[in-house]
C-alpha positions in Angstrom: 62.5 -32.8 -42.1 64.7 -35.3 -43.1 67.0 -32.9 -44.3 66.8 -30.5 -41.0 67.4 -34.1 -39.1 70.8 -34.5 -41.1 71.5 -31.3 -40.7 71.4 -31.8 -36.8 73.3 -35.0 -36.8 76.2 -33.4 -39.1 76.3 -30.3 -36.4 76.5 -32.3 -33.4 79.4 -34.6 -34.9 81.4 -31.6 -35.6 81.2 -30.4 -32.7 82.0 -33.5 -30.5 84.9 -33.8 -33.0 85.9 -30.2 -32.5 86.0 -29.2 -36.6 85.0 -25.8 -37.3 85.3 -24.7 -33.7 87.2 -21.5 -33.1 90.4 -21.4 -30.7 89.3 -19.7 -27.9 91.6 -17.9 -25.4 92.1 -19.6 -22.0 90.4 -17.8 -19.3 92.3 -16.5 -16.5 94.5 -18.7 -14.7 93.1 -21.4 -16.3 94.9 -21.7 -19.8 95.2 -25.4 -20.9 98.8 -26.7 -21.0 99.5 -28.3 -24.4 103.3 -29.6 -23.0 103.8 -32.1 -20.3 106.7 -31.4 -18.0 106.5 -34.4 -16.1 109.9 -35.0 -14.2 111.0 -31.5 -15.1 112.2 -28.8 -12.6 109.9 -25.6 -12.9 110.8 -22.3 -11.1 107.9 -20.3 -10.0 107.6 -17.3 -7.9 106.7 -18.3 -4.6 102.8 -16.8 -3.6 102.4 -15.8 -7.0 99.6 -17.2 -9.5 102.3 -19.0 -11.7 102.9 -21.3 -8.6 99.0 -22.4 -8.7 99.0 -22.5 -12.1 102.0 -24.9 -12.4 100.8 -27.1 -9.4 97.3 -27.2 -10.8 98.4 -27.8 -14.9 101.8 -29.6 -14.5 101.3 -31.9 -11.4 104.0 -34.1 -12.4 106.6 -31.4 -12.7 108.8 -30.7 -10.2 108.1 -27.5 -8.8 110.7 -25.0 -7.2 109.6 -21.9 -5.3 111.9 -18.6 -5.3 111.1 -15.5 -3.0 112.5 -13.2 -6.0 112.7 -13.2 -9.9 116.3 -12.9 -9.7 116.9 -15.9 -8.0 114.6 -17.6 -10.0 116.4 -16.8 -13.2 119.8 -17.2 -11.6 118.5 -21.0 -10.8 117.5 -21.2 -14.5 121.0 -19.9 -15.8 122.6 -22.1 -13.8 120.7 -25.2 -14.8 119.0 -25.4 -11.3 115.6 -25.2 -12.8 115.1 -26.5 -16.6 112.1 -24.2 -17.1 110.4 -21.2 -15.5 107.2 -19.2 -15.4 107.3 -15.4 -15.9 105.4 -12.5 -16.9 106.0 -11.2 -20.5 106.5 -7.8 -19.5 109.2 -8.4 -16.9 110.8 -10.9 -19.3 111.6 -8.2 -21.6 113.9 -6.4 -19.8 115.6 -9.4 -18.5 116.2 -11.0 -22.1 118.0 -7.6 -22.4 120.6 -8.4 -20.4 120.8 -12.4 -21.1 120.0 -13.3 -24.5 120.5 -16.8 -23.8 117.2 -17.1 -22.4 114.4 -18.1 -24.9 110.6 -18.3 -24.8 109.5 -22.1 -25.1 105.6 -21.2 -24.8 104.1 -18.0 -25.4 100.9 -16.6 -24.0 100.3 -19.1 -21.5 97.3 -17.5 -19.8 96.5 -13.6 -19.3 95.2 -11.9 -15.9 94.5 -8.5 -15.2 96.4 -6.4 -12.7 95.0 -4.4 -9.5 96.2 -2.8 -6.6 95.4 -4.6 -3.5 93.5 -3.0 -0.7 92.4 -4.5 3.2 88.7 -5.3 2.9 88.0 -2.4 5.3 89.4 0.2 3.2 86.5 0.8 0.7 87.1 4.4 0.8 90.4 4.2 -0.1 89.8 1.8 -2.9 87.0 4.0 -4.5 89.4 6.8 -4.5 91.8 4.5 -6.7 89.4 3.7 -8.9 88.3 7.1 -9.2 91.7 8.6 -9.8 92.3 5.9 -12.6 89.5 6.6 -14.5 90.7 10.0 -14.0 94.2 9.6 -15.6 92.6 7.4 -18.3 90.6 10.0 -19.4 93.2 12.9 -19.4 95.8 11.0 -21.1 98.3 10.4 -18.5 97.6 6.9 -18.0 98.1 6.3 -22.0 101.8 8.3 -21.5 102.8 6.0 -18.5 102.0 2.9 -20.6 103.8 4.4 -23.5 106.9 5.4 -21.6 107.3 2.2 -19.4 105.3 -0.5 -21.5 106.4 0.1 -24.9 109.4 2.6 -25.4 111.2 1.1 -22.4 112.0 4.7 -20.8 112.8 3.9 -17.3 112.7 7.4 -15.9 110.3 8.9 -13.2 108.7 12.4 -14.6 109.2 15.1 -11.7 106.1 14.6 -9.5 105.1 16.5 -6.7 104.7 15.2 -3.1 101.9 16.3 -0.6 101.8 15.4 2.9 98.9 17.5 4.4 96.6 14.1 4.9 99.4 12.3 6.3 101.1 9.0 4.9 100.4 6.4 2.1 102.0 3.5 2.5 102.4 1.4 -0.2 103.7 -2.1 -0.5 105.9 -2.6 -3.5 108.3 -5.5 -4.5 111.6 -3.6 -6.1 113.0 -7.4 -7.3 110.2 -7.8 -9.5 112.1 -5.2 -11.6 111.4 -2.6 -14.5 109.2 -1.9 -16.0 107.1 -2.3 -12.4 109.6 -1.4 -10.2 113.1 -1.1 -9.2 115.6 1.1 -7.4 117.4 3.6 -9.6 119.9 6.2 -8.3 118.9 5.2 -4.9 115.2 5.9 -5.4 111.9 4.1 -5.9 111.3 4.1 -9.8 108.5 2.0 -12.3 105.4 2.0 -13.6 103.7 0.9 -10.4 105.7 3.4 -8.5 104.4 6.4 -10.5 101.1 5.2 -10.5 101.0 5.1 -6.5 103.1 8.3 -6.2 100.2 10.0 -8.5 97.7 8.5 -6.5 99.1 9.9 -3.4 99.6 12.9 -4.4 95.9 13.0 -5.9 94.6 12.7 -2.3 97.1 14.8 -0.8 99.3 12.0 1.0 103.0 11.3 0.9 104.3 8.4 -0.9 105.7 6.0 1.6 107.3 2.7 -0.3 107.2 -0.4 1.7 109.7 -3.0 0.0 108.5 -6.2 0.8 108.7 -10.0 -0.5 105.8 -10.9 -2.6 105.1 -13.9 -0.4 104.6 -11.2 2.8 102.1 -8.9 0.7 99.0 -10.2 1.8 99.8 -10.4 5.4 100.9 -6.8 5.4 97.5 -5.7 3.9 95.4 -7.7 6.2 97.2 -6.3 9.3 97.4 -2.7 8.0 100.9 -2.5 7.6 100.7 -0.8 4.5 97.4 0.8 2.9 97.6 -0.8 -0.5 99.9 -3.1 -2.6 101.1 -2.0 -5.8 103.3 -4.7 -6.7 101.7 -5.9 -10.3 99.4 -8.2 -8.5 97.1 -10.4 -10.6 93.5 -10.6 -9.9 92.4 -14.2 -8.9 89.2 -15.4 -6.9 91.4 -17.0 -4.5 92.9 -13.4 -3.5 89.6 -11.8 -3.6 88.5 -14.0 -0.6 91.5 -12.4 1.2 91.7 -8.8 0.0 90.0 -6.4 -2.6 91.3 -5.1 -5.9 90.9 -1.8 -7.6 89.5 -2.0 -10.8 92.4 -3.5 -13.7 95.0 -1.0 -14.2 96.6 -3.1 -16.8 96.9 -6.9 -18.1 99.7 -9.5 -18.2 100.4 -12.3 -20.1 102.7 -15.2 -18.5 105.1 -17.4 -21.0 107.3 -20.5 -20.1 111.1 -19.9 -20.3 113.9 -22.1 -21.1 117.8 -21.6 -21.8 118.1 -21.5 -25.7 120.7 -24.1 -25.7 118.4 -26.5 -24.3 115.8 -25.6 -26.8 116.9 -27.8 -29.8 115.5 -29.8 -32.5 115.6 -32.9 -30.5 114.9 -31.3 -27.4 111.9 -29.6 -29.2 110.7 -33.2 -30.2 111.1 -34.6 -27.0 109.3 -32.4 -24.8 107.1 -30.2 -27.3 109.0 -26.9 -27.2 108.9 -23.8 -29.3 111.6 -23.7 -31.4 113.8 -20.7 -31.3 116.3 -20.6 -34.1 118.9 -18.4 -32.9 120.7 -20.0 -29.5 122.3 -17.6 -27.6 125.9 -17.9 -26.9 127.9 -16.0 -24.2 131.1 -14.3 -25.2 133.8 -15.6 -22.4 135.3 -12.1 -21.6 139.1 -11.9 -19.7 138.7 -11.9 -16.0 139.6 -8.5 -15.1 137.5 -7.3 -17.6 134.6 -9.2 -16.1 135.5 -8.1 -12.5 135.8 -4.5 -13.7 132.4 -4.5 -15.6 130.8 -6.3 -12.7 131.9 -3.8 -10.0 131.0 -0.7 -12.1 127.4 -2.4 -13.1 126.8 -3.5 -9.3 128.4 -0.7 -7.6 129.1 2.6 -9.3 125.8 2.4 -11.8 122.7 4.0 -10.8 124.6 5.0 -7.5 124.1 1.5 -6.3 127.0 2.0 -3.6 124.3 3.9 -1.6 122.2 0.6 -0.8 125.0 -1.1 0.2 126.3 1.6 2.7 122.8 2.1 3.9 122.1 -1.8 4.2 125.6 -1.9 5.9 125.1 0.7 8.8 121.4 -1.0 9.3 123.3 -4.6 9.7 125.8 -3.3 12.1 123.0 -1.2 14.2 120.4 -4.2 13.9 123.2 -6.4 15.0 124.5 -4.2 17.8 121.1 -3.3 19.3 119.7 -6.8 19.1 122.8 -8.1 21.2 122.5 -5.5 23.7 118.7 -6.0 24.1 119.3 -9.9 24.3 122.2 -9.8 26.9 120.1 -7.7 29.2 117.3 -10.3 28.6 119.6 -13.2 29.0 121.1 -11.8 32.2 117.2 -11.3 33.7 116.6 -14.7 32.3 119.5 -16.3 33.9 118.3 -14.7 37.1 115.1 -16.2 37.0 116.5 -19.6 35.8 118.8 -19.4 39.0 116.3 -18.4 41.3 115.2 -20.9 44.3 111.4 -19.8 43.5 109.9 -22.5 41.4 107.4 -20.1 39.7 110.4 -18.0 38.5 112.9 -20.8 37.6 109.4 -22.6 35.5 109.0 -19.7 33.7 112.5 -19.1 32.9 112.9 -22.8 31.6 109.7 -22.4 29.5 111.0 -19.0 27.8 114.4 -20.7 26.7 112.6 -24.0 25.4 109.9 -22.2 23.7 112.7 -19.3 22.1 115.3 -22.1 21.3 112.8 -24.3 19.7 111.2 -21.5 17.4 112.8 -20.7 14.2 113.9 -17.2 14.1 112.2 -16.3 10.8 109.1 -17.7 12.2 109.4 -15.7 15.5 110.3 -12.5 13.6 107.0 -13.1 11.3 104.8 -13.7 14.5 106.0 -10.8 16.2 105.4 -8.9 13.2 101.9 -9.7 12.1 100.4 -11.1 15.0 101.9 -9.5 18.3 102.2 -6.0 16.6 99.5 -6.5 13.9 97.5 -3.2 15.1 100.2 -1.3 16.0 102.0 1.1 13.6 105.5 0.2 14.7 108.8 0.4 12.8 110.0 -3.1 11.3 113.5 -2.4 12.3 112.6 -2.1 16.0 110.5 -5.3 15.5 113.7 -7.2 14.4 115.8 -5.8 17.4 113.1 -7.0 19.7 112.7 -10.4 18.0 116.5 -10.9 17.5 117.0 -9.7 21.2 114.3 -12.3 22.2 116.3 -15.0 20.4 119.7 -14.1 21.7 118.5 -13.7 25.1 117.4 -17.6 25.5 120.7 -18.7 24.3 122.8 -15.9 26.2 121.0 -16.8 29.7 122.3 -20.2 29.5 125.5 -19.3 28.7 125.5 -16.6 31.8 124.1 -19.9 33.7 127.0 -22.2 33.0 129.5 -19.8 33.1 128.6 -18.6 36.8 128.0 -22.2 38.2 131.4 -23.0 36.5 133.1 -20.7 39.2 134.0 -22.6 42.3 131.4 -22.3 45.3 134.9 -21.6 47.7 135.3 -18.1 45.7 131.7 -17.0 47.3 132.8 -18.2 50.6 135.7 -16.6 50.7 134.1 -13.1 49.4 131.7 -13.2 52.1 134.3 -14.4 54.6 136.2 -11.2 54.0 132.9 -8.8 55.0 131.4 -8.8 51.3 127.7 -8.9 50.8 126.3 -11.2 48.3 125.7 -8.6 46.0 129.3 -7.4 46.3 130.7 -11.0 46.2 129.0 -11.5 42.7 130.0 -7.9 41.3 133.6 -8.3 42.4 134.5 -12.0 42.5 132.0 -14.2 40.8 131.2 -12.1 37.7 134.7 -11.1 36.5 135.7 -15.1 36.6 132.5 -15.8 35.0 133.0 -13.6 32.4 136.1 -14.9 31.5 134.5 -18.2 30.9 131.4 -16.9 29.1 133.5 -14.7 26.4 134.3 -17.3 24.0 130.9 -18.9 23.8 129.5 -15.0 23.8 131.7 -14.4 20.9 130.5 -17.2 18.7 126.8 -16.4 19.5 127.3 -12.9 18.5 128.7 -13.6 15.0 125.6 -16.0 14.5 123.3 -13.2 15.6 124.9 -10.9 12.7 124.4 -13.3 10.2 120.7 -13.8 11.5 119.7 -10.4 10.5 120.1 -11.5 6.8 116.0 -12.3 7.0 114.8 -9.0 8.0 114.0 -8.0 4.3 110.6 -10.4 5.1 109.4 -7.5 7.2 110.7 -4.8 5.2 114.0 -3.7 6.4 116.4 -2.7 3.8 119.6 -4.4 5.4 122.7 -5.4 3.3 121.3 -8.9 2.0 118.3 -6.9 1.0 120.3 -4.3 -0.8 122.1 -7.2 -2.6 118.8 -8.9 -3.8 117.6 -5.2 -5.1 121.1 -4.7 -7.3 120.6 -8.6 -8.3 116.9 -7.6 -9.7 118.2 -4.7 -12.2 121.6 -6.5 -13.3 120.7 -10.2 -13.0 124.6 -10.7 -11.7 124.5 -14.3 -10.2 128.1 -13.5 -8.9 129.0 -10.3 -7.8 126.3 -9.2 -5.6 126.3 -12.5 -3.5 130.1 -12.5 -3.5 130.2 -8.7 -2.6 127.6 -9.3 0.5 129.6 -12.3 1.6 132.9 -10.6 1.8 131.0 -7.4 3.6 129.6 -10.3 6.1 133.0 -11.5 6.7 134.7 -7.9 7.3 131.8 -7.4 10.2 132.3 -10.2 11.6 136.0 -10.2 11.7 135.7 -6.6 13.3 133.6 -7.5 15.8 135.3 -10.6 16.8 138.3 -8.3 17.1 136.5 -5.8 19.3 135.3 -9.1 21.5 138.6 -10.1 22.0 140.0 -6.8 23.3 137.1 -7.0 26.1 138.2 -10.5 26.5 141.9 -9.5 27.3 141.1 -6.7 29.4 138.9 -9.3 31.6 141.5 -11.6 31.8 144.7 -10.6 34.0 146.8 -13.1 32.5 146.2 -12.6 29.0 146.7 -9.2 29.6 150.0 -9.3 31.4 151.0 -11.1 28.3 149.7 -8.7 25.8 151.6 -5.9 27.7 154.6 -7.9 28.0 
């Protein structure tokens, strides 16, 4: 009895001290950190599990949230953040392009990945789970994992497309990059893409990718803008409250990364970093050679110029159509604002106050995810409506002040020679008002062009989105952004030139000077 009592005491002391205890793996999303990043700048992907993990386990770190992985990596390499949290599989492709990045802590935690579904789409989810079991049994799944995850073969096999049962809208995030999802030769490719394309063919539907930012994925699912989300989304209890998940189709471990030149012995001792013996050194290339290589990698390789051209065309169309819609709305609101009827005047004032006080991005998201939540509408059309409404609020005030700037004697003179009120406005007031409004209108129109750069939040692939997609493949921080800036500048210059021509045509004095 005495020996038994002593044995119990010894076991109890061992359990308290931790001796003899096997090291256990941290449960999903709950890995216990062994490094204190107090006061350090840490980058995470907005809306990801990494975001919530960092806030819970590193409360004293300064968390910076990014909409895309390329933005986060660019901030890391430029020194804007000191460390970042990222998945192992994605990191492997990034480190091939930039050997200056090293791992501080390996296998931080691990979570299963699943496809997301609306809670009302139980039938579709069951069909996917059945399909997943089938491809795991017949060897297709193992072949996919071997090609994309192990051998790094980033090529899509030939797959038949079917549309006898309609479309399958799949939410993807091309900025995640390979092996999960990316753009190659103008086409969506990757492990997630192949998986969802095979599923679409399995149920006899046409695969339709909807490229979103990661933080918009849950909202798109809940409002039925997409049928399923295939974006390497980790299955968590918090997300299960909002959407349903398929059976896990892969498991991803997560690590903390930093620049290798910051992971020296002294820094390691101070911060508890995992030491990396080989520090990445970037060899400086001649300027012209670096520019030519960037041009080839960002424009020519994989036909990336197609993305730029398509984005450019869409940006111009959005700008022009939004300006037309906004001008028509502005004219109507101006008429109501100047009406002697209080109901019309107060309504116009309220519209102007609300639209001018609401950020355009918020307005865009409200119209897409709230107003048209249950309507199957092209997101580009939603963008035209949102930008048009915003532009209309500003243009209405421009029209009103321009009309009021015309001397009242001009109106009296028109009526005195026999014109009606409408004829007086059309032939006397309006031409003079246009000369006053065009310089201001021109500036507002240029702002509208730049404003279209936010449409990527609702899956519209404009010029900025095309630049983001290219950066997700090349991780070039300089060329894609500079290229987008130059193209926007060229568009603004062309549109300004066109409006200058209109301004000259309505101003007799300037027209005479130009002709002379």
